[in-house]
C-alpha positions as CSV (number, residue, x, y, z in Angstrom):
1,M,-23.6,12.8,4.2
2,P,-24.5,14.0,0.6
3,R,-26.4,11.4,-1.4
4,S,-26.9,11.1,-5.1
5,S,-29.5,9.3,-7.1
6,K,-27.8,7.1,-9.6
7,N,-27.1,3.5,-8.9
8,F,-23.6,1.9,-9.2
9,Q,-22.2,-1.6,-9.2
10,M,-18.8,-3.1,-9.5
11,G,-17.6,-4.7,-12.8
12,E,-17.2,-3.5,-16.3
13,N,-20.8,-4.4,-17.3
14,R,-23.5,-2.0,-16.3
15,R,-26.7,-3.2,-14.5
16,P,-29.7,-4.0,-16.8
17,E,-31.5,-0.8,-15.6
18,E,-28.5,1.3,-16.6
19,M,-28.5,0.1,-20.1
20,L,-30.5,1.5,-23.1
21,P,-33.6,-0.6,-23.8
22,T,-32.1,-2.1,-26.9
23,E,-29.1,-3.3,-24.9
24,R,-30.9,-5.1,-22.1
25,P,-30.6,-8.9,-22.0
26,T,-33.5,-10.5,-23.7
27,E,-34.3,-12.9,-20.8
28,I,-34.6,-10.1,-18.4
29,E,-36.6,-7.9,-20.8
30,K,-39.2,-10.7,-21.3
31,T,-39.6,-11.3,-17.5
32,P,-42.7,-9.8,-16.0
33,E,-42.0,-6.7,-13.9
34,K,-43.3,-8.2,-10.7
35,E,-40.7,-11.0,-11.0
36,K,-37.7,-8.7,-11.3
37,A,-37.2,-8.5,-7.5
38,F,-33.3,-8.6,-7.9
39,A,-32.7,-7.0,-11.3
40,T,-31.1,-4.0,-9.7
41,E,-29.4,-5.8,-6.7
42,E,-26.1,-7.7,-6.4
43,M,-25.8,-10.8,-4.3
44,K,-23.1,-10.7,-1.7
45,I,-22.2,-14.1,-0.1
46,E,-20.2,-14.2,3.0
47,V,-18.8,-17.7,2.8
48,T,-17.3,-17.8,6.3
49,N,-16.4,-15.8,9.4
50,V,-13.0,-17.3,9.5
51,C,-10.0,-15.2,8.6
52,Q,-6.7,-17.0,9.6
53,F,-4.2,-14.5,8.3
54,G,-5.9,-11.0,8.2
55,R,-5.2,-8.6,11.1
56,C,-6.9,-5.5,9.6
57,R,-7.1,-2.8,12.3
58,F,-10.3,-1.5,10.7
59,C,-12.0,-4.9,10.2
60,S,-15.8,-4.0,10.4
61,P,-16.9,-7.7,10.9
62,C,-14.9,-7.5,14.2
63,F,-17.3,-4.8,15.7
64,R,-20.4,-5.7,13.7
65,P,-22.8,-8.6,14.7
66,T,-21.4,-12.0,13.9
67,V,-23.8,-14.9,13.0
68,K,-23.2,-18.5,14.0
69,E,-21.5,-20.2,11.1
70,A,-23.1,-23.1,9.5
71,G,-21.3,-26.3,8.4
72,T,-20.7,-26.9,4.8
73,E,-23.6,-29.2,4.1
74,E,-26.2,-26.9,5.7
75,F,-24.7,-23.8,4.1
76,L,-24.8,-25.3,0.6
77,R,-28.3,-26.6,1.0
78,K,-29.5,-23.0,1.9
79,M,-27.4,-21.5,-0.9
80,E,-29.2,-23.7,-3.5
81,G,-32.4,-22.1,-2.6
82,N,-30.9,-18.6,-2.2
83,L,-29.4,-18.8,-5.7
84,D,-32.7,-20.0,-7.2
85,T,-34.5,-17.0,-5.6
86,Y,-31.9,-14.5,-6.7
87,L,-31.5,-15.7,-10.3
88,R,-35.1,-16.2,-11.0
89,G,-35.6,-12.6,-9.6
90,C,-33.3,-11.6,-12.5
91,G,-30.2,-11.0,-10.2
92,R,-27.0,-11.2,-12.3
93,K,-24.1,-10.1,-10.2
94,I,-22.6,-12.4,-7.5
95,I,-19.7,-11.5,-5.2
96,L,-18.2,-14.0,-2.8
97,T,-16.8,-11.8,-0.1
98,G,-15.9,-11.4,3.7
99,G,-17.0,-11.6,6.7
100,G,-13.9,-13.8,6.7
101,E,-11.5,-14.9,4.0
102,P,-13.4,-17.1,1.4
103,I,-10.2,-19.2,0.7
104,D,-10.1,-20.2,4.4
105,A,-13.3,-22.2,3.8
106,P,-12.6,-23.9,0.5
107,K,-15.4,-26.5,0.6
108,K,-18.0,-23.9,1.0
109,L,-16.3,-21.5,-1.5
110,F,-16.0,-24.1,-4.4
111,G,-19.2,-25.8,-3.4
112,T,-21.0,-22.5,-3.9
113,L,-19.3,-21.9,-7.1
114,E,-20.3,-25.4,-8.3
115,L,-23.9,-24.6,-7.4
116,I,-23.8,-21.2,-9.2
117,S,-22.6,-23.0,-12.4
118,K,-25.3,-25.8,-12.2
119,K,-28.1,-23.2,-11.5
120,L,-27.0,-21.0,-14.5
121,E,-27.0,-24.0,-16.8
122,K,-30.3,-25.1,-15.6
123,L,-32.0,-21.7,-15.9
124,G,-30.2,-20.9,-19.2
125,V,-28.9,-17.5,-17.9
126,N,-25.4,-15.8,-17.7
127,L,-24.0,-13.5,-15.0
128,D,-22.7,-10.0,-15.6
129,L,-20.3,-10.5,-12.7
130,L,-18.9,-13.3,-10.7
131,A,-16.1,-12.1,-8.4
132,V,-14.3,-13.2,-5.3
133,Y,-12.7,-11.0,-2.6
134,S,-9.4,-12.1,-1.0
135,N,-6.7,-10.8,1.3
136,G,-4.2,-12.3,-1.1
137,V,-2.3,-14.4,1.4
138,R,-3.0,-17.9,0.0
139,L,-3.9,-17.2,-3.7
140,L,-0.9,-19.0,-5.2
141,E,-0.7,-21.7,-2.6
142,P,-1.6,-25.3,-3.7
143,V,-5.3,-25.9,-3.4
144,S,-4.6,-29.2,-1.6
145,E,-1.6,-31.1,-0.4
146,G,0.5,-32.4,-3.3
147,S,-1.7,-30.5,-6.0
148,D,0.0,-28.5,-8.7
149,K,-3.0,-26.4,-8.9
150,T,-3.3,-23.1,-7.0
151,Y,-6.4,-21.4,-5.5
152,V,-6.4,-19.1,-8.5
153,D,-6.3,-22.0,-10.9
154,E,-9.4,-23.5,-9.1
155,L,-11.2,-20.2,-9.1
156,L,-10.6,-19.9,-12.9
157,K,-11.9,-23.5,-13.3
158,H,-15.1,-22.6,-11.6
159,G,-15.7,-19.6,-13.9
160,V,-14.3,-16.7,-11.7
161,R,-12.7,-14.0,-13.9
162,D,-12.7,-11.1,-11.4
163,L,-10.7,-11.1,-8.3
164,N,-10.8,-8.2,-5.7
165,I,-7.5,-8.2,-3.6
166,S,-7.0,-6.0,-0.5
167,V,-3.8,-3.9,-0.6
168,H,-3.8,-1.3,2.1
169,G,-0.6,0.6,1.8
170,L,2.4,1.5,-0.4
171,T,5.1,-0.2,1.6
172,N,5.4,-3.6,3.5
173,K,5.8,-1.6,6.7
174,E,2.5,0.3,6.2
175,R,0.6,-2.8,5.2
176,S,2.0,-4.8,8.1
177,E,0.9,-2.0,10.5
178,I,-2.6,-1.7,9.2
179,A,-3.3,-5.2,8.2
180,G,-0.8,-7.5,10.0
181,E,2.4,-9.3,9.0
182,Y,0.9,-11.9,6.6
183,M,-0.8,-9.3,4.4
184,G,2.1,-6.9,4.9
185,N,4.6,-9.3,3.6
186,I,2.9,-10.2,0.3
187,D,5.1,-9.5,-2.7
188,F,2.5,-7.8,-4.9
189,D,5.1,-7.1,-7.6
190,T,5.2,-10.9,-8.1
191,L,1.7,-12.0,-7.1
192,I,-0.4,-9.6,-9.2
193,P,1.5,-10.2,-12.6
194,R,1.4,-14.0,-12.0
195,I,-2.4,-13.9,-11.4
196,V,-3.0,-11.6,-14.4
197,E,-0.9,-14.0,-16.6
198,K,-3.4,-16.8,-15.7
199,G,-6.3,-14.7,-17.2
200,M,-7.8,-13.2,-14.1
201,R,-8.8,-9.6,-13.9
202,I,-7.7,-7.8,-10.8
203,M,-9.3,-5.0,-8.9
204,T,-7.6,-3.7,-5.8
205,R,-9.5,-2.6,-2.6
206,T,-7.6,-0.1,-0.5
207,T,-8.7,1.4,2.7
208,L,-8.3,5.2,3.1
209,A,-6.8,5.9,6.6
210,K,-4.8,8.6,8.2
211,G,-1.1,7.9,8.0
212,F,-1.5,5.4,5.2
213,I,-3.3,6.2,1.9
214,D,-4.7,9.6,2.7
215,S,-3.8,12.1,0.1
216,V,-3.7,12.8,-3.6
217,D,-0.1,12.0,-3.7
218,T,-0.3,8.7,-2.1
219,V,-3.3,7.8,-4.3
220,E,-1.4,8.7,-7.4
221,R,1.7,6.7,-6.4
222,F,-0.5,3.7,-5.5
223,T,-2.4,3.9,-8.8
224,K,0.8,4.2,-10.8
225,W,2.2,1.2,-9.0
226,M,-0.8,-1.0,-9.4
227,S,-1.6,-0.1,-13.0
228,G,2.0,-1.0,-13.8
229,L,1.4,-4.5,-12.5
230,G,-1.8,-5.1,-14.7
231,V,-4.6,-4.1,-12.3
232,K,-7.6,-3.0,-14.3
233,M,-9.6,-1.1,-11.6
234,M,-8.9,0.3,-8.2
235,Y,-11.3,1.0,-5.3
236,F,-10.3,3.3,-2.5
237,S,-12.7,2.9,0.4
238,D,-13.5,5.3,3.2
239,L,-13.6,3.6,6.7
240,F,-17.2,2.5,7.2
241,Y,-19.1,5.1,9.4
242,V,-21.6,4.0,12.1
243,P,-23.6,7.1,13.2
244,P,-23.2,7.7,17.0
245,E,-26.9,7.6,17.6
246,E,-27.1,4.1,16.0
247,R,-24.3,2.6,18.1
248,G,-25.6,-0.1,20.3
249,A,-25.7,-3.9,20.9
250,E,-27.7,-4.5,17.7
251,T,-25.2,-2.7,15.4
252,V,-21.8,-2.6,17.0
253,P,-21.7,-5.3,19.7
254,G,-18.1,-6.4,18.9
255,S,-14.7,-5.1,19.2
256,Q,-14.8,-1.5,20.5
257,E,-11.0,-1.2,20.0
258,T,-11.4,-1.7,16.3
259,L,-14.4,0.7,16.1
260,E,-12.3,3.3,17.9
261,W,-9.4,2.8,15.5
262,T,-11.7,3.6,12.6
263,D,-12.9,6.7,14.3
264,K,-9.4,7.9,15.0
265,H,-8.0,7.2,11.5
266,R,-11.0,8.4,9.3
267,I,-9.9,10.9,6.8
268,D,-11.9,13.9,5.4
269,F,-13.3,11.9,2.5
270,D,-15.0,14.8,0.7
271,K,-11.9,16.9,0.8
272,L,-9.8,14.1,-0.7
273,V,-12.3,13.5,-3.5
274,N,-12.4,17.2,-4.2
275,D,-8.5,17.3,-4.3
276,V,-8.5,14.4,-6.7
277,K,-11.0,16.3,-8.9
278,K,-8.5,19.2,-9.1
279,S,-5.6,17.0,-9.8
280,K,-4.1,16.8,-13.4
281,D,-3.5,13.1,-12.9
282,F,-7.2,12.2,-12.8
283,E,-10.3,13.0,-14.8
284,F,-13.7,13.0,-12.9
285,V,-16.2,10.8,-14.7
286,A,-19.4,10.5,-12.5
287,E,-20.9,10.1,-9.0
288,Y,-23.2,7.3,-8.1
289,A,-25.3,6.3,-5.1
290,R,-24.6,2.9,-3.7
291,H,-26.7,0.4,-1.6
292,R,-29.9,2.4,-1.9
293,E,-28.1,5.7,-1.0
294,Q,-26.3,4.4,2.0
295,G,-23.2,5.5,0.4
296,R,-21.5,7.2,-2.6
297,T,-19.1,6.2,-5.3
298,F,-16.9,8.6,-7.3
299,E,-15.5,7.4,-10.6
300,F,-12.3,8.8,-12.1
301,K,-10.0,8.0,-15.1
302,H,-6.3,7.8,-14.4
303,M,-4.8,10.0,-17.2
304,V,-1.5,8.1,-17.6
305,S,-2.8,4.4,-17.5
306,G,-6.5,5.1,-18.5
307,I,-7.7,2.7,-15.9
308,K,-10.9,3.2,-13.7
309,V,-10.3,4.6,-10.2
310,L,-13.2,4.6,-7.7
311,F,-13.6,6.3,-4.3
312,G,-16.4,5.1,-2.0
313,D,-17.9,5.8,1.3
314,L,-20.7,3.9,3.2
315,T,-22.8,4.5,6.3
316,I,-23.8,1.3,8.0
317,G,-26.0,0.6,11.1
318,D,-28.9,2.6,10.0
319,E,-30.1,0.6,7.1
320,P,-33.9,0.4,6.7
321,V,-35.4,-2.5,8.5
322,E,-37.9,-3.4,5.9
323,A,-35.9,-2.9,2.7
324,P,-32.7,-4.8,1.7
325,T,-29.8,-2.8,0.1
326,Y,-28.8,-6.1,-1.7
327,A,-29.2,-9.8,-1.5
328,Y,-27.0,-10.5,1.5
329,V,-26.1,-14.1,2.4
330,K,-24.4,-14.6,5.8
331,P,-22.0,-17.5,6.8
332,D,-25.1,-19.3,8.4
333,G,-26.6,-19.5,4.9
334,S,-29.5,-17.1,5.5
335,M,-30.3,-14.4,3.0
336,D,-31.7,-11.4,4.7
337,T,-31.8,-7.5,4.6
338,H,-28.6,-6.4,6.4
339,N,-26.1,-7.1,9.2
340,N,-27.9,-5.5,12.2
341,A,-28.8,-7.9,14.9
342,R,-32.6,-7.1,14.9
343,D,-35.5,-9.4,15.5
344,L,-36.5,-9.2,11.9
345,A,-33.3,-11.0,10.7
346,K,-34.1,-14.2,12.6
347,R,-30.4,-15.1,12.9
348,E,-28.4,-16.5,15.8
349,Y,-25.5,-14.3,16.8
350,V,-22.5,-15.4,18.7
351,P,-20.6,-13.8,21.6
352,L,-17.3,-12.1,21.4
353,K,-15.3,-15.2,22.6
354,T,-16.6,-17.1,19.6
355,V,-15.7,-14.2,17.3
356,A,-12.2,-14.4,18.6
357,K,-12.0,-18.1,17.6
358,Y,-13.0,-17.2,14.1
359,R,-10.2,-14.7,13.9
360,P,-7.1,-16.4,15.5
361,G,-4.0,-14.3,16.1
362,R,-5.7,-11.1,16.9
363,P,-5.0,-9.5,20.3
364,E,-7.3,-10.7,23.1
365,R,-8.0,-7.2,24.2
366,E,-10.0,-6.6,21.0
367,F,-12.7,-9.0,22.2
368,Q,-12.9,-8.0,25.9
369,Q,-15.1,-4.8,25.6
370,I,-18.8,-5.3,25.3
371,V,-21.1,-2.6,24.2
372,Q,-24.4,-2.3,26.0
373,L,-27.7,-1.7,24.2
374,R,-28.4,2.1,24.2
375,R,-31.8,2.1,22.7
376,P,-34.6,-0.2,21.9
377,P,-34.3,-2.3,18.7
378,K,-36.0,-0.9,15.7
379,K,-39.1,-2.9,14.7
380,S,-40.4,-3.4,11.2
381,P,-43.7,-1.8,10.4
382,S,-46.7,-3.8,11.5
383,S,-48.3,-5.9,8.8
384,E,-51.7,-5.6,10.3
């Protein structure tokens, strides 16, 4: 895969290293270089493995290693230390994401947001980005029985202003086929404007797949639809790619059916990007590397609405053992380099029958195939 050299991060603010020297935040500028361990890295927090209503056919957590989930108290105890390490290392972008659906673990989600707020106040720093990913199913439901506050209201109360919602097709039928009936039946024409009215910025994340969003025409129709609802940014994601030589029990031990679906439905990403570059509906802006050149992001401007439209691909399973691509917190509360089940990670991984319990409602057959280890685990370089 072609790789470029410039870093990229989500959000309207640029990373400190992408700013001119006079623009850099003073508190980062005054920090000794050796203490800026996370100045160029985002923190991704997988709050939970649980996803009650998502049935995404391409769900990479279903075929990737799954850690044993920690309870709320243990998770938050570890998160306090993780946040201190990340923020003192000049990290300033935090995304609460899947794994599972963050809203399906509200005590861990809002407990983490409270920790973030307290830690920022204690250290006297601000974030460039605080975002939450969601499948959208429960966003406008009451946060508790009898409450008049929704999950969106509670997120806003905890300082979240950026919400990334999964929308994987143009029609209810398409979305139901690729992501299940709960996500397929969401009325986005109502949901998104109501959330925007509350003061939340929306970015949509859409998977590119054959038979769904897979051409310039479908991209343009989707962009026109979402921009009209008040969406400020769109991200079209290629299906994650695991190189065949990297596939084994430490990289893809889960649902082989899901992995096979991604292989079958992967589009020609480079061709689509080149077609978009030729389209009069979009203006090409730039290409960036992401996650230390594990993937690429292409930025465009939609000519009619003026909003930012991004296309990204990512190779997983061959991440360097010794070098993190970002600060990655798993549902057990550990912050480690990546999501490969290697000895270096020091995580406890669960069998497929447990993964199935985290994701109720998915077909049992998805969790009946077990991949065998095809090669010895990669070891980190000796410290001796």
